[in-house]
C-alpha positions in Angstrom: 26.4 26.8 73.6 28.7 26.2 70.6 25.9 24.4 68.8 23.6 27.3 69.3 26.2 29.8 67.9 26.8 27.6 64.8 23.1 27.2 64.1 22.6 31.0 64.4 25.4 31.6 62.0 23.9 29.1 59.4 20.4 30.6 59.7 21.7 34.1 59.4 23.8 33.1 56.3 20.7 31.5 54.7 18.5 34.5 55.2 21.2 36.8 53.7 21.5 34.6 50.6 17.8 34.4 50.1 17.6 38.2 50.3 20.4 38.6 47.7 18.4 36.2 45.4 15.0 37.6 46.0 15.7 41.4 45.9 16.4 41.6 42.1 13.4 39.5 41.3 11.1 41.7 43.5 12.6 44.8 42.0 12.1 43.5 38.5 8.5 42.7 39.3 7.9 46.3 40.6 9.6 47.8 37.6 7.9 45.6 35.0 4.5 45.5 36.4 1.6 43.4 35.1 1.9 42.4 31.4 -0.9 43.6 29.0 -1.6 39.9 28.2 -0.9 36.5 29.7 -0.4 34.4 26.6 1.5 34.3 23.4 0.5 32.9 20.0 2.4 29.8 19.2 2.9 30.7 15.6 5.2 33.5 16.5 7.7 31.0 17.9 7.9 29.1 14.6 8.9 29.7 11.0 6.6 31.3 8.6 5.8 27.9 7.0 4.8 26.4 10.4 2.8 29.6 11.2 0.8 29.2 8.0 0.1 25.6 8.7 -1.3 26.5 12.0 -3.3 29.6 11.0 -4.8 28.5 7.7 -8.2 26.8 7.8 -8.2 23.0 7.3 -9.8 23.3 3.9 -6.7 25.0 2.6 -4.0 22.8 4.2 -5.8 19.4 3.6 -5.4 18.2 0.0 -9.1 17.4 -0.4 -9.3 19.1 -3.8 -6.5 17.0 -5.1 -7.9 13.6 -4.3 -7.9 11.5 -7.5 -11.5 10.3 -8.0 -10.3 7.6 -10.3 -8.0 6.2 -7.6 -10.8 6.2 -5.1 -13.2 4.6 -7.5 -10.7 1.9 -8.4 -10.3 1.0 -4.7 -14.0 1.1 -3.9 -14.9 -1.2 -6.8 -12.6 -3.9 -5.6 -13.1 -3.8 -1.8 -15.9 -4.2 0.7 -16.5 -4.0 4.5 -14.5 -7.2 5.1 -11.3 -5.6 3.9 -8.9 -4.1 6.5 -9.3 -0.3 6.7 -12.3 -0.1 4.4 -14.3 2.2 6.7 -11.2 4.4 7.1 -10.9 4.7 3.3 -14.7 5.5 3.0 -14.2 8.3 5.5 -11.2 9.5 3.5 -13.3 9.4 0.3 -16.0 11.5 2.0 -13.5 14.2 2.9 -12.9 13.4 6.5 -9.4 14.1 7.8 -7.7 13.5 11.1 -7.7 16.5 13.3 -6.2 17.5 16.6 -7.6 20.5 18.6 -4.8 22.3 20.5 -5.0 25.7 22.1 -3.2 28.3 19.9 -2.3 30.2 23.1 -0.1 28.9 26.0 0.4 30.8 29.3 3.7 32.7 29.4 4.4 31.7 33.0 6.5 28.6 32.7 5.4 28.2 29.1 2.5 25.9 29.9 0.5 24.8 32.9 2.3 22.8 35.6 1.0 20.9 38.6 3.3 19.6 41.3 6.3 20.3 39.0 4.8 18.2 36.2 3.4 19.5 32.9 -0.4 19.4 32.7 -2.6 20.5 29.8 -1.4 22.4 26.8 2.4 22.8 26.6 5.4 23.4 24.3 8.0 20.7 23.8 11.0 19.9 21.6 11.7 16.5 20.1 15.2 15.0 19.7 15.6 16.8 16.3 14.8 20.2 17.8 11.3 20.4 16.2 8.7 22.2 18.2 5.6 20.4 19.4 2.4 22.0 20.8 0.3 19.5 22.5 -1.5 18.3 25.5 0.2 16.8 28.5 -1.0 14.6 31.3 1.2 13.8 34.3 4.2 15.3 32.5 3.7 13.2 29.4 2.9 14.7 26.0 0.2 12.4 24.5 -1.3 14.4 21.6 -0.4 17.4 19.6 0.9 19.1 16.4 4.4 19.2 15.1 5.4 21.2 12.0 8.6 20.6 10.1 10.3 21.6 6.8 8.0 19.4 4.7 4.6 19.4 6.4 2.7 19.0 9.6 2.1 15.9 11.8 -0.9 15.9 14.0 -1.8 13.0 16.3 -0.7 10.8 19.2 2.7 11.1 20.8 4.9 9.1 23.1 8.1 10.5 24.5 7.9 13.4 22.0 7.7 11.0 19.0 4.7 10.2 16.8 3.2 7.1 18.2 -0.4 5.9 17.8 -2.9 7.2 15.4 -1.9 10.3 13.5 -1.8 12.1 10.2 0.9 13.9 8.2 0.0 16.7 5.8 2.7 17.5 3.2 3.3 20.9 1.7 3.1 19.3 -1.8 -0.4 18.1 -1.2 0.4 14.6 0.0 -1.4 13.1 3.0 -1.0 10.1 5.2 -3.2 8.9 8.0 -2.7 5.7 10.0 -0.7 4.1 12.8 2.8 5.3 13.9 5.4 3.8 16.2 8.6 5.5 17.4 8.2 8.3 14.9 7.7 6.1 11.9 4.7 4.9 10.0 4.0 1.3 11.2 0.9 -0.7 10.5 -2.2 0.1 8.5 -2.6 3.5 6.8 -4.0 5.4 3.9 -1.8 7.7 1.8 -2.4 10.2 -0.9 1.0 9.8 -2.6 2.4 12.4 -5.0 4.3 11.0 -8.0 5.6 12.4 -11.3 2.4 11.0 -12.9 0.0 12.6 -10.4 -1.6 11.6 -7.2 -2.0 8.0 -6.2 -3.9 6.4 -3.4 -2.0 3.8 -1.4 -3.9 1.7 1.2 -2.2 -1.0 3.2 0.5 -1.7 5.7 3.8 0.1 6.5 6.9 -1.3 8.2 9.4 1.2 9.6 8.2 3.9 7.2 8.3 1.6 4.2 5.1 0.7 2.3 4.7 -3.0 2.2 1.3 -3.3 0.4 -2.3 -4.3 1.1 -2.9 -7.4 3.1 -5.8 -9.2 1.3 -8.3 -11.1 3.3 -9.2 -14.4 1.6 -12.9 -15.2 1.7 -15.4 -17.2 -0.2 -16.7 -13.9 -1.8 -13.5 -13.4 -3.8 -13.0 -14.9 -7.3 -10.3 -17.5 -7.5 -8.7 -19.3 -10.4 -5.8 -21.5 -11.4 -3.2 -21.7 -14.2 -2.0 -25.1 -15.4 0.5 -26.7 -17.8 1.8 -30.2 -18.4 3.1 -30.4 -14.8 -0.4 -30.7 -13.4 -0.6 -34.1 -15.2 2.2 -35.7 -13.2 6.0 -36.0 -13.6 6.2 -39.6 -14.7 5.8 -41.3 -18.0 2.2 -42.1 -17.3 0.1 -38.9 -17.3 -2.4 -38.3 -14.5 -5.8 -37.0 -15.5 -7.3 -33.9 -13.9 -10.6 -34.7 -12.3 -12.5 -31.7 -13.6 -15.8 -32.5 -11.9 -14.0 -32.4 -8.4 -12.1 -29.1 -8.7 -12.2 -27.0 -5.5 -9.4 -24.8 -4.1 -8.6 -26.2 -0.7 -5.4 -24.3 0.2 -4.0 -20.9 -0.9 -0.4 -21.6 -0.1 1.8 -21.2 3.0 1.9 -17.4 3.0 -1.7 -16.9 1.8 -3.0 -19.1 4.6 -2.1 -16.4 7.1 -4.9 -14.2 5.8 -7.7 -16.6 5.4 -11.1 -15.9 6.9 -13.1 -19.1 7.4 -12.4 -22.3 5.6 -10.7 -22.5 2.2 -13.2 -24.3 -0.1 -13.4 -22.1 -3.1 -14.7 -22.9 -6.6 -12.4 -22.6 -9.6 -13.9 -19.6 -11.4 -11.3 -19.4 -14.2 -8.4 -21.3 -15.6 -5.5 -20.4 -17.8 -3.8 -23.2 -19.8 -0.3 -23.0 -21.2 -0.5 -23.4 -25.0 2.9 -22.6 -26.4 6.5 -21.5 -25.7 8.8 -19.8 -28.1 8.2 -21.3 -31.5 8.9 -25.0 -30.8 7.2 -26.0 -27.6 3.5 -27.0 -27.4 1.6 -28.2 -24.3 0.3 -31.7 -25.4 -2.5 -31.5 -22.8 -3.7 -28.1 -23.9 -6.5 -29.2 -26.2 -8.0 -31.8 -23.9 -7.8 -29.5 -20.8 -9.3 -26.7 -22.8 -12.3 -28.9 -23.8 -12.8 -30.2 -20.3 -12.7 -26.7 -18.7 -15.3 -25.4 -21.1 -17.4 -28.5 -20.7 -17.5 -27.9 -16.9 -18.4 -24.3 -17.3 -15.1 -22.8 -16.2 -14.0 -19.6 -17.9 -10.9 -20.5 -19.9 -7.9 -18.7 -21.4 -4.6 -19.5 -22.9 -1.1 -18.2 -22.4 2.2 -18.1 -24.3 5.6 -18.4 -22.6 7.9 -15.7 -24.0 11.3 -16.5 -25.4 14.0 -13.8 -25.8 15.6 -15.9 -28.6 12.8 -15.5 -31.1 11.1 -12.5 -32.6 7.7 -11.3 -31.5 6.2 -11.9 -35.0 7.4 -15.5 -35.0 6.1 -16.2 -31.5 2.7 -14.6 -32.2 2.2 -16.7 -35.3 3.1 -19.9 -33.4 0.7 -19.1 -30.6 -2.1 -18.2 -32.9 -1.6 -21.4 -35.0 -1.8 -23.7 -32.0 -4.4 -22.1 -29.8 -8.2 -22.0 -29.7 -10.0 -18.6 -29.4 -13.7 -19.0 -29.0 -16.6 -16.8 -28.0 -16.4 -16.0 -24.3 -12.8 -17.1 -23.8 -10.6 -15.0 -21.5 -8.1 -12.6 -23.0 -4.8 -14.3 -24.1 -1.8 -13.9 -21.8 1.9 -13.3 -22.6 4.0 -14.9 -19.8 7.2 -12.8 -19.6 9.8 -14.2 -17.2 13.3 -13.7 -18.6 16.3 -13.2 -16.3 18.5 -10.2 -16.4 21.2 -12.2 -18.1 18.8 -13.5 -20.7 17.6 -9.9 -21.5 21.1 -8.6 -21.9 22.1 -11.6 -24.2 19.1 -10.8 -26.4 20.2 -7.2 -26.9 18.7 -5.4 -23.9 15.4 -4.4 -22.5 14.4 -1.9 -25.2 14.9 -4.5 -27.9 12.9 -7.0 -26.0 10.0 -4.6 -25.5 10.0 -3.8 -29.2 9.4 -7.5 -29.9 6.9 -7.8 -27.1 4.9 -5.0 -28.6 4.9 -6.8 -31.9 3.5 -9.9 -30.3 0.8 -7.9 -28.4 -0.3 -6.0 -31.5 -0.4 -9.2 -33.7 -2.4 -11.2 -31.2 -4.8 -8.4 -30.5 -5.6 -8.0 -34.2 -6.3 -11.8 -34.4 -8.4 -12.1 -31.3 -10.1 -8.7 -31.1 -9.0 -8.2 -27.5 -6.0 -6.8 -25.8 -3.7 -9.5 -24.3 -2.8 -9.5 -20.6 0.8 -9.2 -19.4 1.9 -11.9 -16.9 5.0 -10.6 -15.0 6.5 -10.8 -11.5 6.9 -7.9 -9.1 10.7 -7.7 -9.8 10.1 -7.4 -13.5 7.6 -4.6 -12.8 10.1 -2.7 -10.6 13.1 -3.1 -13.0 11.6 -3.1 -16.4 7.9 -2.5 -16.8 8.0 0.8 -14.8 10.2 2.1 -17.7 7.4 1.4 -20.2 4.5 3.7 -19.3 2.5 2.9 -22.4 2.4 -0.8 -21.6 1.4 -0.1 -18.0 -1.3 2.3 -19.2 -2.7 0.3 -22.1 -2.5 -3.3 -20.9 -3.9 -5.3 -18.1 -1.4 -6.9 -15.8 -1.3 -10.3 -14.0 1.4 -10.3 -11.4 3.1 -13.2 -9.6 4.0 -12.0 -6.1 4.3 -14.7 -3.5 3.8 -12.5 -0.4 1.2 -11.7 2.2 0.8 -8.4 0.5 -1.0 -7.5 -2.7 1.1 -6.1 -5.5 1.4 -2.3 -5.6 0.2 -1.9 -9.1 -3.1 -1.9 -10.9 -3.8 -5.5 -11.9 -6.4 -7.9 -13.2 -5.1 -11.1 -11.6 -2.7 -11.8 -8.7 -0.9 -15.1 -8.6 -0.6 -15.3 -4.9 1.2 -18.7 -4.5 2.8 -21.5 -6.4 2.1 -24.1 -3.7 -1.7 -24.1 -3.5 -3.8 -27.2 -3.4 -6.8 -28.1 -5.6 -9.1 -31.1 -5.2 -8.9 -33.1 -8.4 -5.3 -32.1 -9.2 -2.2 -33.9 -7.9 0.6 -31.8 -6.5 1.1 -28.0 -6.2 -1.0 -25.6 -8.2 -0.7 -21.9 -8.9 -3.5 -20.1 -7.2 -4.8 -16.8 -8.6 -7.3 -14.2 -7.4 -9.2 -11.7 -9.5 -8.8 -8.1 -8.4 -12.4 -7.4 -7.5 -15.6 -9.2 -6.5 -18.5 -10.8 -8.5 -19.8 -7.6 -10.0 -16.4 -6.5 -11.3 -15.7 -10.0 -12.6 -19.0 -10.0 -14.5 -18.2 -6.6 -16.0 -14.7 -7.9 -17.0 -16.2 -10.9 -18.7 -18.7 -8.7 -20.5 -16.2 -6.2 -21.8 -12.9 -8.1 -22.2 -13.6 -11.6 -23.3 -13.3 -12.8 -26.9 -16.3 -12.2 -29.2 -16.7 -14.7 -32.0 
C-alpha cells in the first residue's frame, strides 16, 4: 500500500513537470505559426568577406588569370609523367581547380539534418579556433566542406573539424594551394601559386608541417647526369691514380639520393666540369690531361675557378683565362663561390665581394663570349644571393644541396651529393644532374656553349 502511494506521487510529479515544460513550447508554437521558409543562407551567418567567397562564381575567386605562364612553361619543360605530381600540375596548367559542392542552405531545425542524435548530411560546425565550417557529415563526422577565414577559403577533406586529406586553399591575394593536409597543416605533396614581392611563383613539391621542403626528384636513366672533378679524383698519395675514361659510368648517386632512385643506377657521364684554378696561385696539375681525355671520349667539358675573397675579381679572372682552355662546344665557365661568413666579413662584407664577383663575371664573359655560371650552395643563396636580384636574374645557377629535395631556385645544374660513385674513378665523386631532359640539354648546348 505504501509503495503504491509513493509511485502515484512520483508519477503525478513527473506529469506536472512535463506540463510545465511543454506548455510554453506549445504556446510559442501556436503564436509563431509556420515560418515562411525552412532554410537560411549560410552566407548570412558569416562576415562579408566569407559571404563573397561563397557567393562569387569560381572564375572570380580562383586565381586562374594570374597564373604565370613562364612559371608553368619552366616546370613543363623540365618534367615528365614519371615525376611525382606531374598530372596534378598538368591539370593545374589547364585551369582545373579543386572544388567542393556544399548546399548553400541548411535546415533551420537543429541547424542541419540529424539521425538518431547524430549529424547526417549538410551541417554547420565550428573548429577549435571558432571558424565556421559548412560541410557534409556522415555518422556525426564532418568529412568534407568549406571553411572561410580572414585570409581566404579552405575547401576539401576534414577530420575532427581540421583540414585533413586532399584540399585546396584560396587566398584573397590571389595565392592558391592544392595538395595533401594533415591535422590542419599542409603535409605531403602539393602545388602552390605563391605570391612574392617579385610576382607569382609556382612551387611544386612536398610540405612538412606547413613548411615547403622542395621537390623530390626521381632519378631515372632518362635524366642527364654529370660529374665535377679536381686533383682529389687522382688519389691522395704521392703516386697519382689515373682516371679510366673509357669506363666511366655513374653507379651510385649518394646516400640521400639513393632513396629516390627508380630502377638501377647505371648512368652515362654526359658532362664533366674540371677545376682549373683557385685564387691567383693555385692550378690543378691534372686539368689539361683530364680536359683532353674528356673531349677525346666525347664528354661535354667545362672548367671552373674557385673564388678567393683575398684577391680582386680582375686578378682572378686574368689568372683563370691564362690557365684554361676555351674551345668550340665547351660548356660555360663556372665561378665556384664558397666563402664562409667570417671570410666574407674579413674581406670587407658581402657588397664588396659581389662587386669583385661582377668584375670576374664580366671579364670572363667578354673573353669567352658566354655568360659564366654561378656555383653556390643553398645557404649562400638564402643569405647572400637573394640580395642580388640582378645576378639571380641574369646568370644561370649551379647549386650544391645535399638533400632529397631539389633546390627551390631556378637552376641549370644540381649537385645532389658529394659521395657518389663512378666506375673508372677511385673514391667519392660529386654527382650532378642537369635540370631538364634530353631536349632541354640539347637546347642548352646549342645556345649556351662556347663558339670558337
